N, C-alpha and C positions, 0 to 999 in steps of 0.2 A: 527280475529294482520292483522295488518297494517303495514308500513316499521319501519325499526332500526331507520334511522337515522334520528325522532324524537323520543323522550316518551310516550312510553303509557299509558294511565293511563286509570282502572279500577276503574269506580263505581259499585258500587255492592248497588241496595235497599233493607231489609229486608224489605217482606210482606207476609200480606195473601191472603187464595181469597177467594170474599166474595160465601154465601149457605158450603162450605168444612171448614172454620171452625171461631170459636166466633170471636168480634173483640170491641180488644178498654172495654171491662171486668168494666176494674173498670170507667169506666167515664161512660157507661151503665146502672150504677149504681144511676149514679148521675142525668144522664140529659135524658134517656133509654133509648134504644136500637137500635130503627130507628132511636136516631137524631147523638148515639151516633157512629152510619156506613155510617149517614148521612156527616162525623165530614171529619171521615177517606179516604170518598172521595172526595175531597173540599182539601184534602191533596198528597194527593198523586196527586190531576191536580196539585197539583200545583211545587211540586218535575219533577216531569215528563215535569213540559212547562219550568221552571230554568234548569235541568238538555238540554233539546233539547236548549232553547241557551245558554247553554252553548258553546253543539256542533257544533250550526252552529257560532261561536264566531273563528274566530284569534288569537288563543291563544300559538301558539309553540308545543302546547301538540295534540298527539296525544289523542280522550276519548270516549273507550268502555264506553258503561251501560247500568248497567242485572236484572232484579228483580231477585231478589235470593225469591224462591220460600218454603215455610210450607208446605206445601202440598209431597203427594210424585205424583208419574202421575200422567195426571186428563185433562182430554177433554175441561172443562173449562177451566185452564189454558190458550190453545186456541185467546180463546174468551176476557178474562177482564183478558189477557198480554203479545197483542197489538206493545207497543210503541214502546220497548227494549226486544233485545232474553231474553231467560228467563236460569236461572240455579235451583237445587236444592240443602237446606237444604239437609241433609241428619236429618231421625228420632231418633234421640240421644241428649242431654238435647246442652239451647238457649250453649254453653259453646264452646261445638264439633259442635254445626250446622257454628255458627262460624269463629271458626279453619276451617270447610273444607272448607268454599264457601274462606276467605280470601288465605292457603292454596292452592286452587286448583288454581287460578290467579297469586294466584304467579309462581306454577309450569306452565303456557299457558308462559310468561314470559314478563308480564307484568312489570314497573320499577315501579311504584310504584297499589297500592290500596284501593281503600277508601270504607269502610263501612255507612252505613248509613240504620237511621231506616221511617220507614213512615212515623212518627210525628214530625216535628219540619219544618212548610210549616212555616217559619216565615225569615228560612234560604231563601238566595239565590243565583242567579249566579255567583254570585260577588266573593257570602262568596266559590263557592264551585275552582270556578278561581284562587284561593287564600290557601286554599286546594294543589292542585296543582300544584305548585311552593313551601312548603316545600323543603325542599331538608334535607335527611333522612341518617345516614351513616349504617351501616352493624349494630349496636346495639345500632341506635335513631326512635322512633316513634313518633309520637304524638296524642292526648288522649283531643276533646272536650266536659270538663265535661259537666253536666245539676244536676242544682239549685236541684235534689232531691237524687246525688250520685248515675245515674245515666253517661252515656256519648252516645253524638244523633253522632257522627262521632270516626272513625278510621281508624291511619294515618301508613300505613309502609311499605316500599320493597324488603324487605325480611322474609326467613321463619320462624319461631312463632312458638315454637315446640305444638305441640296441648293438654299437659297437664298444658302448660300457661292459656289456654283459658278457662281450664272444674276445676278447681281448686277454681275457684272464683262463690262465689252463686248468682245470678242476679236481676232485679228487685229490688236488697234490696236499704239499706240510704249506705254504706259503700261498690258497690257496681266497682266504684272506683278508692276508694280509693284501695278497695284490688287486685283488676287489677294489679294496680300501683305497687306493691310488690311484687306480682310475676314474673312483669317483673326486675324488681326493681334485684331481686334475680337471671337472669337468664344473672345478666349481661347485661340487656339492658336499656338506658337512659330515657328517658319519658317525651318528651316538653308535653305540653298545650297552647290549643285554649279558646279565651277568652269564657264564663260560658254561657250559651242560658238553655235554658226552650225546657220539649218537652211535648205531652198534654196527658200525663195520667187521671190523674185526676177535675173535672171539678176548682177547682183555678187555674187554668192549661189554662184551656181556660177565667175564666177572664184575665187571664195575657198576650194573643191568645186577646184577644180584645181590653185592651189599650191598645195593641203596635199598628193595625193599626188603631185602634183612633187619633195618634197623629200623626197620621203623613197623610199630607196633599195628601185632597185626589184627586182631579186633580192626582198625580200620583200615585196612584195605580193602576195594574192592572189590569185588567176583572177578575177575578179569590179571586184574595185584596180585590177588591168589593163584593166577593161573601161571602171569610171567613166570612170577619168584617159584614153582613150580617143575618149573618146565626151568629156571638155568637150573636148576637145583639136579635134576635129571641131566642134561649136558651133561657137566661143566663137573658133575661126578667121576670121582672121586675129591679132586684139588679142590671142590669146595669146605670137603668134609675135613681137614690135614686138617 
């Protein structure tokens, strides 16, 4: 924890550890287990790079980043998750896991807690910085919806009761809709970020390919070029038709 002179923000990236947990299982059905794992590693590299860039910039915030690990404590965690401190999700349903990580960091004194997944590599340090600037009062939260009905980030600055998180069924086309209904029923006022996509299916991988293909190649980061090359290789010949 850092000085309270400036607002302190915590980013928690929800991750699973290779070998210990299956990775990107829906994507693996279309492109194979190894390719799905390769995407997972590249996506994490991109997210890690953007978060480190954010921490190195003068943003006006003190920013701490954490890996929120799905499995119980294991020696492999010290091998795979070196860049940021790691915290553990509890071993309950996804809603309870998010509640535990979020409310735990609020309890630790963070002014703002931002939960993100591991499969939206197109987001940048500028996006992350903009989320830090969101002003949430005691009754407001901010959600970044995905095209498939879920959400790619959650931003808040106060405790939210566990039952609000656990009353929702996740990985459904109406997850965000139902989460918003639970929040509103409890008196919260959700605000929304622009809609994005996360990579769960092969069609999402095609969208990632289209996104990076539309960018000027000279301005792509090295890891972005690797992601573009990966999508081109995995989707070939469909992306060249």
